[in-house]
BAFI-3210 file (N, C-alpha, C; in Angstrom, 3 decimals, decimal comma, padded with zeros to 6 digits):
// residues 154
n [1|2|3|4|5|6|7|8|9|10|11|12|13|14|15|16|17|18|19|20|21|22|23|24|25|26|27|28|29|30|31|32|33|34|35|36|37|38|39|40|41|42|43|44|45|46|47|48|49|50|51|52|53|54|55|56|57|58|59|60|61|62|63|64|65|66|67|68|69|70|71|72|73|74|75|76|77|78|79|80|81|82|83|84|85|86|87|88|89|90|91|92|93|94|95|96|97|98|99|100|101|102|103|104|105|106|107|108|109|110|111|112|113|114|115|116|117|118|119|120|121|122|123|124|125|126|127|128|129|130|131|132|133|134|135|136|137|138|139|140|141|142|143|144|145|146|147|148|149|150|151|152|153|154]
n.u [013,880|017,239|019,614|022,978|024,570|027,326|030,679|032,897|035,687|037,648|038,182|039,476|041,446|042,318|044,018|043,703|044,177|041,224|039,447|038,992|039,183|037,688|037,399|035,839|036,254|035,547|035,607|036,969|038,572|037,104|036,561|034,053|032,706|033,600|033,971|034,190|035,022|034,197|036,496|035,640|033,447|030,890|031,669|033,029|031,085|029,333|030,606|031,274|028,611|028,420|030,180|029,405|026,712|027,843|028,228|029,447|031,882|035,001|037,858|039,640|042,073|044,837|046,241|048,454|047,725|048,856|048,917|047,120|044,890|044,509|042,338|040,288|041,083|040,812|037,936|037,090|037,740|036,571|034,322|034,268|035,240|037,987|041,197|043,774|047,453|048,495|051,339|052,488|052,163|055,294|057,525|058,219|055,526|053,865|054,736|053,861|050,969|049,793|048,969|046,292|043,977|041,850|043,101|044,666|043,296|041,952|044,074|044,963|042,888|043,460|045,705|045,036|043,455|045,298|047,054|049,617|049,553|049,817|050,303|049,920|047,782|048,825|048,218|048,575|049,180|050,230|053,757|055,274|053,692|054,014|056,593|057,095|055,215|057,113|059,096|058,115|057,422|060,286|061,513|060,029|060,525|063,508|063,934|062,416|064,386|066,461|065,530|065,052|068,054|069,129|067,666|068,365|070,999|071,312]
n.v [040,528|038,909|039,644|038,773|036,277|036,528|035,698|034,204|034,491|033,913|032,539|033,281|032,436|032,890|031,005|030,060|028,775|028,887|030,128|030,529|033,441|034,228|035,352|036,631|037,286|038,949|038,450|040,386|041,275|042,462|043,101|041,318|040,052|039,178|037,039|035,197|031,989|029,188|026,684|023,981|021,226|022,236|024,798|024,716|023,703|025,976|028,008|026,797|026,845|029,702|030,289|029,815|030,934|033,416|033,414|032,035|029,458|029,484|029,110|028,770|029,801|029,476|029,731|027,458|024,691|022,693|022,595|024,479|024,669|022,122|020,421|021,766|022,127|019,677|019,116|021,038|020,380|017,780|018,603|019,336|021,689|023,841|023,721|026,067|026,209|028,768|030,661|032,590|036,407|038,320|040,036|042,559|043,349|042,868|044,883|047,399|047,106|046,247|044,089|041,867|039,700|039,520|041,425|039,402|037,284|038,422|038,591|036,165|035,272|037,348|036,602|034,024|035,080|036,403|034,483|034,189|032,447|029,127|026,648|023,100|021,793|020,453|016,809|014,969|012,300|009,561|008,793|010,942|011,251|009,160|009,006|011,208|010,068|007,675|009,130|010,617|008,636|007,701|009,357|009,815|007,418|007,571|009,470|008,260|006,020|008,037|009,089|006,741|005,557|008,003|007,924|005,641|005,887|007,679]
n.w [013,414|014,744|016,949|016,137|017,625|019,758|018,999|021,460|021,349|023,055|026,435|029,524|032,315|035,613|037,854|040,979|044,665|046,325|044,731|041,539|039,114|036,216|032,822|029,651|026,304|023,425|019,621|018,761|020,706|022,934|025,946|027,863|030,395|033,564|036,263|039,461|040,814|042,743|043,497|043,174|042,374|041,615|041,420|039,119|037,298|037,203|036,388|033,766|032,855|032,579|031,082|028,436|028,396|028,061|025,284|021,615|022,959|021,762|022,650|025,654|027,716|030,365|032,963|035,302|034,276|035,347|037,965|040,311|038,597|037,260|037,711|036,832|034,158|033,200|033,534|031,840|029,255|029,087|029,047|026,192|025,535|024,355|025,745|026,550|027,691|029,167|029,254|032,437|032,432|031,429|033,545|032,988|031,517|033,364|035,257|033,623|033,001|035,656|038,224|038,789|039,819|037,634|035,696|034,844|033,906|032,052|030,354|029,918|028,282|026,031|025,085|023,849|022,087|020,235|019,527|021,209|023,090|023,043|024,150|025,113|027,257|030,434|030,875|032,904|032,705|031,151|030,141|031,524|033,532|034,997|035,503|037,174|039,352|040,287|041,119|043,074|045,010|045,146|046,416|048,878|050,416|050,431|052,330|054,584|055,125|055,315|058,008|059,452|059,629|060,952|063,655|064,606|065,216|066,909]
ca.u [015,671|017,628|021,136|024,129|025,236|028,545|031,658|033,605|036,728|038,534|037,902|040,602|041,104|043,667|043,638|044,447|043,355|040,096|038,704|039,451|039,182|037,682|036,811|035,595|036,533|034,794|036,510|037,697|039,282|036,715|036,154|032,474|032,655|034,541|033,371|034,937|034,075|034,874|037,432|035,029|032,410|029,760|031,695|033,101|029,908|028,430|031,896|030,971|027,754|028,607|031,185|028,272|025,661|028,461|028,191|030,074|033,424|035,999|039,398|039,813|043,016|044,514|047,229|048,371|046,888|049,418|049,055|045,918|043,949|044,617|041,095|039,361|041,233|040,735|036,684|036,721|038,330|035,943|033,020|034,175|036,274|039,549|041,767|045,191|048,287|048,977|052,196|052,357|053,061|056,752|057,884|058,126|054,218|053,107|055,104|053,142|049,700|049,624|048,925|045,508|043,241|040,848|043,940|045,390|042,328|042,020|045,407|045,038|041,933|043,975|046,902|044,323|043,058|046,596|048,014|050,711|049,289|049,399|050,723|048,995|047,548|049,296|047,030|048,421|048,982|051,126|054,898|055,605|053,200|054,480|057,985|056,387|054,543|058,090|060,173|057,809|057,936|061,607|062,074|059,566|061,600|065,058|063,594|062,213|065,822|067,177|065,029|065,243|069,331|069,261|067,327|069,157|072,315|070,873]
ca.v [039,996|039,085|040,031|037,647|035,665|036,908|034,600|034,445|033,977|033,374|032,971|033,441|031,971|033,298|029,920|029,516|027,297|028,456|030,423|031,140|034,322|034,045|036,640|036,312|038,501|038,583|037,858|041,452|041,536|043,656|042,624|041,391|040,008|038,659|036,064|034,252|030,710|027,978|025,593|022,741|020,672|023,299|026,079|024,382|023,598|027,237|028,467|026,555|027,438|031,028|030,858|029,287|031,926|034,887|033,251|030,523|029,271|028,961|028,456|028,884|030,320|029,110|029,457|026,435|023,435|021,479|023,001|025,165|024,691|020,830|019,723|022,349|022,059|018,316|019,367|021,892|019,455|016,919|019,061|020,032|023,111|023,967|024,581|026,210|026,479|030,232|031,455|034,141|037,582|038,403|041,062|043,929|043,487|042,708|046,133|048,082|046,588|045,990|042,511|041,727|038,300|040,068|041,542|038,161|036,549|038,803|038,500|034,926|035,405|037,970|035,629|033,014|035,396|036,728|033,435|034,193|031,033|027,731|025,487|022,043|021,540|019,059|016,092|014,284|010,914|009,186|008,272|011,983|011,283|007,843|009,114|011,921|009,100|007,102|009,889|010,784|007,285|007,383|010,618|009,561|006,278|008,117|010,460|007,451|005,593|008,813|009,385|005,604|005,537|009,020|007,645|004,518|006,267|008,206]
ca.w [013,154|016,158|016,728|016,129|018,662|020,137|019,477|022,505|020,983|024,170|027,822|030,351|033,534|036,745|038,909|042,464|045,450|046,698|043,342|040,121|038,173|034,710|031,981|028,503|025,437|022,192|018,585|018,466|021,719|023,745|027,506|027,830|031,873|034,669|037,392|040,576|040,873|043,467|042,948|043,375|040,859|041,881|040,742|037,787|036,375|037,041|035,314|032,012|032,616|032,390|029,476|027,403|028,105|027,147|023,453|021,481|023,386|020,857|023,539|026,950|028,241|031,578|033,694|035,568|033,970|035,916|039,192|040,572|037,477|036,757|037,749|035,860|032,747|033,031|033,383|030,540|028,311|029,021|028,392|024,834|025,508|023,791|026,955|025,946|028,408|029,184|030,443|033,343|031,943|031,813|034,565|032,347|031,043|034,928|035,545|032,753|033,295|037,232|038,891|039,677|039,559|037,096|034,687|035,040|033,556|030,817|029,898|029,453|027,069|025,185|024,757|022,733|020,993|019,547|019,256|021,826|023,900|021,834|025,038|025,514|028,995|031,353|031,037|034,298|032,091|030,122|030,476|032,375|035,199|035,399|035,899|038,085|040,340|040,515|041,539|044,285|046,110|045,549|047,597|050,154|050,443|050,796|053,559|055,563|054,954|056,407|059,224|060,309|060,019|061,882|065,079|064,933|065,396|068,274]
c.u [016,440|019,226|021,482|024,065|026,792|029,606|032,130|034,732|037,789|038,210|039,224|040,667|042,211|043,384|044,278|043,773|042,080|038,908|039,221|038,603|038,579|036,782|036,810|035,676|035,840|035,931|037,410|038,771|038,477|036,216|034,759|032,038|033,866|033,624|034,160|034,208|035,014|035,477|037,087|033,943|031,481|030,098|032,421|032,056|029,222|029,290|031,473|029,588|027,573|029,218|030,145|027,252|026,413|027,968|029,072|031,365|034,136|037,229|038,969|041,529|043,220|045,996|047,450|047,912|047,609|049,431|047,256|044,837|043,598|042,988|040,215|039,737|040,741|038,818|036,260|036,907|037,143|034,165|033,135|034,888|037,572|040,396|043,209|045,915|048,447|049,881|051,831|052,602|054,368|056,383|057,368|056,393|053,235|053,160|053,967|051,711|049,449|049,384|047,596|044,468|042,694|041,909|044,508|044,683|042,282|043,177|045,439|044,045|042,764|044,824|046,599|044,229|044,582|047,380|049,283|050,721|049,076|049,903|049,395|048,822|048,052|048,315|047,349|048,326|049,860|052,764|055,604|054,898|053,602|055,788|057,801|055,926|055,998|058,844|059,519|057,773|059,315|062,258|061,683|060,542|062,913|064,735|063,345|063,244|066,367|066,937|065,331|066,761|069,415|069,121|068,169|070,676|072,566|070,722]
c.v [040,203|038,982|038,762|037,357|035,982|035,752|034,955|033,815|033,077|033,717|032,876|033,117|031,839|031,706|030,065|028,693|027,335|029,220|031,016|032,000|033,939|035,328|036,005|037,544|038,152|038,449|039,179|042,050|042,203|042,769|042,711|041,209|039,068|038,112|035,788|033,511|029,896|027,088|024,204|022,391|021,503|024,410|026,025|024,337|025,156|028,412|027,999|027,023|028,943|031,602|031,026|030,257|033,053|034,665|031,939|030,368|028,677|028,277|029,174|028,860|030,210|028,789|028,074|025,381|022,226|021,585|023,045|024,625|023,320|020,186|020,475|022,247|020,419|018,126|019,803|020,926|018,384|017,180|019,820|021,494|022,987|024,465|024,850|026,797|027,987|030,215|032,422|034,968|037,807|039,718|042,441|044,055|043,464|044,498|047,304|048,131|046,375|044,654|042,507|040,305|038,556|040,526|040,122|037,267|036,948|038,890|037,049|034,699|036,051|037,031|034,366|033,524|035,773|035,686|033,195|032,587|029,807|026,575|024,464|021,767|020,082|018,327|015,018|012,735|010,518|008,648|009,753|011,831|009,922|007,726|010,082|011,057|008,509|007,957|010,390|009,583|007,073|008,165|010,448|008,287|006,180|009,058|009,653|006,703|006,500|008,899|007,872|005,463|006,572|008,749|006,473|004,902|007,179|007,281]
c.w [014,540|015,904|016,861|017,300|018,831|019,892|020,150|022,060|022,471|025,435|028,551|031,828|034,711|037,464|040,037|043,255|045,387|045,443|042,381|039,366|036,945|034,185|030,384|027,774|024,133|020,835|018,482|019,546|022,930|025,104|027,683|029,572|032,230|035,780|038,097|040,531|041,471|042,928|043,191|042,333|040,897|041,025|039,398|036,742|036,304|036,102|034,005|031,598|031,816|031,312|028,883|027,417|027,882|025,503|023,098|021,923|022,311|021,708|024,364|027,292|029,648|032,224|034,648|035,532|034,835|037,523|039,729|039,672|036,845|036,612|036,543|034,754|032,403|032,183|032,180|029,174|027,778|028,404|027,029|024,610|025,246|025,142|026,230|027,265|028,137|030,103|031,142|032,411|032,367|032,801|034,031|031,864|032,096|035,360|035,066|032,932|034,655|037,191|039,411|038,869|037,870|035,722|033,949|033,687|032,036|029,667|029,452|028,246|025,832|024,604|024,155|021,978|019,989|019,513|020,136|022,650|022,968|022,928|024,772|026,807|029,577|031,420|032,365|033,922|031,541|031,057|031,557|033,558|036,083|036,272|037,450|039,900|041,016|041,156|043,500|045,525|046,553|046,731|048,819|050,592|050,908|052,027|054,865|055,737|055,968|057,687|059,911|060,609|061,064|063,486|065,451|065,665|066,847|069,542]
res [x|x|x|x|x|x|x|x|x|x|x|x|x|x|x|x|x|x|x|x|x|x|x|x|x|x|x|x|x|x|x|x|x|x|x|x|x|x|x|x|x|x|x|x|x|x|x|x|x|x|x|x|x|x|x|x|x|x|x|x|x|x|x|x|x|x|x|x|x|x|x|x|x|x|x|x|x|x|x|x|x|x|x|x|x|x|x|x|x|x|x|x|x|x|x|x|x|x|x|x|x|x|x|x|x|x|x|x|x|x|x|x|x|x|x|x|x|x|x|x|x|x|x|x|x|x|x|x|x|x|x|x|x|x|x|x|x|x|x|x|x|x|x|x|x|x|x|x|x|x|x|x|x|x]
***
């Protein structure tokens, strides 16, 4: 008789510029493992393989799906993993439990398990992204115009 596969209800990822810290918990919230992964395509492949090796992946909670975690969120979603946007823990919770990448990764996973996290990751497409792109271009044009008029006045 083989042991039943553990249901990995949640993975949690604390995103950063160079390294993402990932953690997994089971369906009752027990911490299973944590690992750091580089923020490049090879690191994303390794993270996905590591998650799947832990058991069945139900969902992954992640901070920063519109910033440091945007590319990873798109990769995981395209790979069939449900990604949930997780808000940063409030200051009171951070003071009570401390602050580290490992703690934040586990907090993201438990937020998914408890239902506290239910946000939809930013997709970087659609009307919001179109408006953002227009604002970036406009800001750049205003800056260039201001610099040009300042130089002309000198």
